[in-house]
Structure formats: structure tokens, C-alpha cells
N, C-alpha and C positions, 0 to 999 in steps of 0.2 A: 387494568389492561388485560386483555385476553390474548395469549399467544396463539399463533397459527402454526400447526405442525405439518410439515411438507417434506416429501422425500427429495433428495438432491437431483435426481434425473428429471422430475416434474418441474422443479424450480429452474433447472437449466433450460428446459424447453420454453418456459414462460419468458425468461430473460432474453433468450435468443430471439423469440418472436417480437418482443418489444423493440429490440435494436434493428431488426429487419424493418419493422414499421417506422422506425426513426430515420431510415435511409441508409443503413449500413448494408454491405454485402452479406450474404449468408455466411461466408467464411469469417468475416470480422465479427459479426453478431455472435457466432459460436465461440470465437476466441474471447470476446468480452464476457460472455456468460460463463465460460469455463473459469476465467480469472476471478470473477466476483463470487461465484458459488464456491470455488475452492477456498477462497478467503473465509467464508462462513464455515465451511467444513473444518478448517484449520483452527477455528476459534478466534479469528481476526475479523469479527463482525464489523469492526470499524472500517474495513476496506472491502466489505461485502456488498450484498445486493441492495442495501439501503441507499447506495450511491446511484442506483439506476435512474431515478427521476432527475437528479441533478445532471447526470450525463445527457439524458434526453433533452433537457432544457438547454444544455450547452451546445448540443448539435443543432437545435432549432435556432439558437441565437447566433451561431457561427463562432462561438468561443472555442468549440472543438469541431474538427472536420472529419468526415467519414473517409475511410479507405485511402489514407495517405501512405506514401512511400518516403522513407528517409532519403535525403540526398547528401552526398559526400562533399563537404566544403574544403576539407584538408585531408590529405592522405600521404603519410610518410612511410607507409608499410605497417609498422607496429603502432602508429598513432593515427586516429581518425577523429575528425570533427564532423558531426552529423547534424543536419537540420531536420527537425521533426515536423515542421509545417503545421503545428497545432493539431496533429493527428491524434486519434484515440491512443492513449498511452499503452493499452494492451496490444496494439499493433506496432507502433514505432518502438516501444520498449523491447518487444520480442525481436524486431529486426536489428536493433542496435546490439542486443546481446548475441544474436547469431553471428553478426559481423565480428564482434569481439572474440568469440570462440574460434572462428575461422582464422583470424590473424594471430591469436595466441598459439594455435597449433602450428602455424607457419613460423613464427618468430620466437616463441617461448613466452612472450609477454605482449599484451596489447593494452593500450590506453584509449578509451572511447569517451569522447565528450559529446553528449546529446543535448541539444538545446531546443527550446520551443516545442516541448512535447505536451500533449494533453495529460490529464491525470494518470500517472503510471501505475496506480493501484498498489497492491501489496508488493513491496520491493523484494521480499523473499522469493517471489516467483522467479525473478531473473537470476538470483543466486542459485536457486534449485536447477534452473536450466543449465547454468554453467557447471554446477557440480555433477549433473547427469552426464556431462561431456568430459568429466575428469579434471575440471579446472577449478582453481581457487579464484574467488572474485571478491573485490572490495568496492563498495558503491557508496557514493556521497550524493545526496539528493536535496534540492531546495525547491521552493514554490514561489516564483515571482507572482506578485499580485495576491499572495495568500498569507500575509502576515497575521499570525494568530497568537504568537507566544511572546511573552514579556521576557526581556533579558534579566539575568540575576540582579536583584535589587531594584527592578523597575516595575511599573504598573501600566505600561503602555506596550502595545504590540510592535515588535521589530523583526521577528523571525517567523518562518514557517515551522511546521512540526518536524521538518528536516531529518528524515531517517538516515541512520548509518547501518549498512548491511554488509555482512561478511559470510561467505560460503566456502566450505572446505569439503571436498569429496571424501566419502567414507564407505568402506566396503560393506559395512552393515547398514541396516535400516535404522534411522533415516540419515540423509546427508546432514552435515553439521551446518546449520543455518542460524546465524545471529542477525536479527532484524528488529530494530527498535526505533521508535520516535525519540527525538531528543527533548520532547516535552514529557511531563509526568504521565500524561495519557495522550493518545492520538485524538485529533479532533473528532474522528468518527466515533470513538468510544463515548465522547461527550454527547454526540448526537444520539447515539443508541440510548444513553441514560435519559436524555430528554424525552425519548419516545416510550419510556417505561422499562427499559432494560436495566442491567446492573448499574448501580450508582458508581460514580467516580470518587476517588479519595477526597476527603473534606478540605484538603489544601491544594487541590489540583489546579485551581483557577485563582485569579486575583481580580477583584472588582476595580472599576475605574477610580474608586477612592483609595485603592491600595490595600484592601482587606482580603485575607485569604478565605476561599469558599469552595464548596463542592457543588454549587448550584449552577447547572448549565445555562440558565438564563443570563448569567454574567457574560457569556459569550454570544448568545443568540438574541437576547432581548425578548420581546413578545413575538410569538410565532403566528404567522398568518394561517388561518385554517385552509387546509387543502394544498398548501405550498410547502416545499422543502424549507427546513429551518435555515436561515441565512446568518452565518457567523459574523457578517459585517454589521449586523444590527445592534449587537451588544456593546456596552462601553468597557467591558473587562477583557481579560486575556487568559489563555492557558499559561501555566508556569513551566519553566525549564526543569527537567529532571536533574537530580544530583546537584542542585544549587549551582555554584559557579562552574563546576565541571561540565554539566550538561549544557549550560548556557554557552560555554566555550566551544563545545562540539557543534551546537547549532550555528554559532557564529562562523565557524570554519566551513560548514556545509554551504552557507551562503556564498562564501568566497570560492570554494571549489566547484560546487554544483551550479552556482549561479554566475558569478563574475568570470571565472576562468573558462567556462563553456561558452560564454557569450549569450547565455539565456537571460541573465540579469538577476540581481538580488531582490529581496523584498525592499520596498521603498514606499514613500508616501505618494508617489505618482500613481494615477489611476490606470495602471497598465493591464493588458489582457493576461489572465491567469495562464501560467504554463509551469511545467516542471523542467528543471535542468538536472542532468545526472552526469557525474564523472565516474566512470567505471574502469577498474583495473582488473585484468584477467591474467592469471599466471598458470603456466604448465608446471605442476610440481615434479614431473618426471625429469625435467631439465635442471632442477635445483637440488634434487636428492635422488638417491637410488629408488626407483619406483617401489620395489619390494619392501625396502626398509622404511620408506615413508608411510606406506599403508600399514605396515606392522606396528610402527611406533604410534601412529594415530589410534589404532585399535587398542594398543596397550595403555595409552594414556586415558582414553575414554573409559576403559574398564577400571583403571585405578581411581579416577575421579568418582565414578558411580559407586565404588565400594566404600566410599567415605560413610561413616556412621551418620544416620539421620539426626538432625537436631530436633528439639522439642517443637511440636506442631507440624512436623513433616514426616512423611512415610519413607521417602527415598530421595536421592540426589538425581536430578535429570540433567541431560546435556542439551545444548542448543539444537532445536529441531525436534526433540523428542516429544514435548507437549503437543505440538501441532500434529505429529503423526498419530498420537493416541486419540486426539479429538477427531481427526478425520475418520479413523476406524469406527469410533463410537457413533459419530453423527451420520456416517454412511449407513450404519446398521439401524439406528433409532430414528432418523429423520432430523430435520432442522427446525428449531423453534424460532419463529420470527415474531418480534414484538408487534403488537397491533399497529403501532405507528409506522413500522416498516412496511407492513402489509398494505396499509392505507396508501403509502407513497407509491408502492408498486401498482396498485389499482389506478392511482392518478396518472402514472406513466402510461398504463394501458389506454386510458381514456385519451390522453394527449396524442397517442400514435394511432388511434382509431381501432383498437382492439375491443370488441364487444364482450359483454358478460358471457355470451355463448362461446366466443373464441377462447376466453380464459378457461372456462369449464372444460373445453375440449382437450386442453393440455395438462390440466392439473390432476393430481392424485392425492388429495388431502386425506390424512389419516385421522 
């Protein structure tokens, strides 16, 4: 496979043009492009631009809808239940987070239940949005219609990759963002590996026969040429991280992000895909003296980072630090996209009617 090297601004323009062609407003197209490209810049290629074609197909089929506004179903002041109307996750996720920020500033705490959202993308983006506003956030997310992960001890799919995300504001760069799938690897990383990107661990998946493997075809089966890999075609599953502990977290994400929000858990029923998110926002200035909270966070971060490095490591990093470093490096050096990712982007361009000349007009390949 030959990688394509492209600068972030050119890639952003290309993705934005694709989503305008797919029927999104200019504002929404720019928002989706920013979210996907920033995921690549941050090193989370699993939630980056490789998803473009599947999003386009979702818009064409009606599984995701362009330019939706969340509606408020329940409002007690500090608690909101929001209907996402299967809108693009980069739109309804941002709206839900902004409402949570506003209510937390008013009440000190806000609980936001978002249901029936399109794919919400990299969840760390919403924790960063809250941290930039000075708020702590705790997010539990599930994926109805997206069962990909086997429970501990199982060889059949029962959970989504169900991320857990926690953000804490930090006076220094970067904000402290913990954002991880409860599977050993995110589904997107398996897809990237399928396209010739970095391999996943040799025990990240389980075959339908119950054997551990690192072969992405356990999840995708045989891939149709020119079409996005479909994880529904494989007979195997991803495995939960941390054995029973990760499996337990994934289970609780189904209950909190799915059942409690009204979005629905993973199930054998052939339901339309959607994300559900339970988000908790806290104003730390009302829980602790603002000056002492910030000072103690800084002091603790420094103490953790001063720990001696173990064999095979150069230093200790804190949550959010690897992403910041990758962003700076990739902004400077450009983004390497696997050939399979580039092919999927060109397929998306074709689907929305962008010609080769249109693509050439916005690209700045290095």
C-alpha cells in the first residue's frame, strides 16, 4: 500500500466539499470536516476521515440526516433529555454539549441525555469543548444497532465499542482528556488495519469459533471492491479491553448511554444505528476554591510526569498529551492516509458528483 501525504487544510477543504455535495449546509459540512480531520491530526485515525464515505452513504440512505436541531424532551433545569433526530453527530453532539455547558454554568451541574444521534465521532472533542469552558465532563456512549464487541468469556457480539470519556480543565496545554473505547481497539482502528494501516494486537478480536486473532477479516469478512468495509459481514467480534473490567464498563455504557437515555441498547433487533450519550458536566469552581483546584491539578500533573520512566519508555505522559503532540507534528508534516482511506474518499467524491478536476482544485498533495 502507498500512503498519500496531504496537509490538513487541503484535506479539510476536500471533506467539506464532499459533505456539501452530500446535502449538508456549508456550516455543517465545515463542522464535520473539522471533527474528522482533527481526529486524524490527534492520532485517532479510527474516528477520522476514513469514515467520510460511510457517512455519505448514511445520508443517502436516510440513516443519518443533515442539518438537524436537537429538541428538548425533558427539562428540569439541571437535567435535559434531548432528541437527536438521527442528525449528524458532529452537529447534535456539539449542540448537546453547548446546552450542558450553559446549564452547568447556571446550576453548577448538568446531566444531559442525548438519544438517537448519528455517529458522534471522537468523543474527546466534546470533553475538549467542555474543558475549554472550564468544566469537568464525564461521558458514557453506546451504539444501538452497532454491536461489535464480545462480552468477557463470549465469542458473539453484544456491545458497541462504547467509549468512556472524562475531561478536566487544565491551565496548561493540553486539557486533561481521557477518551477510550471499552474494546481492546476501536472498530475504526481495525478498519484502518484492514486498509493497510498499523496492525491491531494479535488478540484484539475473536473469531466466530472462539479463537483469538488480530485478523480484521474476522470482523469484516470479505470486502466488496469500491465499498466501505462492513463490520456486519464477519462472523467474529472485537474483544473487550481489560478482560472482565472492560466488559463491565461496556455493559454499563449500554445501560447509561442506551437504556437510560431512551436511545436503546445493542440488541439482536435490526434497528437503525444511533449513538446514545449520557453526559455529566460539573463546574469545579463550585466544588473547590478555583485557585486551589487549578494549583493542585497543576501540582499533581507535574508530580506524575516526574516519575522515572520504565524500560521501553522515554517519559510519563498525562491524558491528552499524546494527542497534542501528534497534532503539532501532523500539522507541520502533513497527514499520511493509507491508500485504502484515499480510495474511499475518492469513492465518496464520485458518489456526490465531485469530478477529478474538482478534487484537484482543492488539494495540495506533498
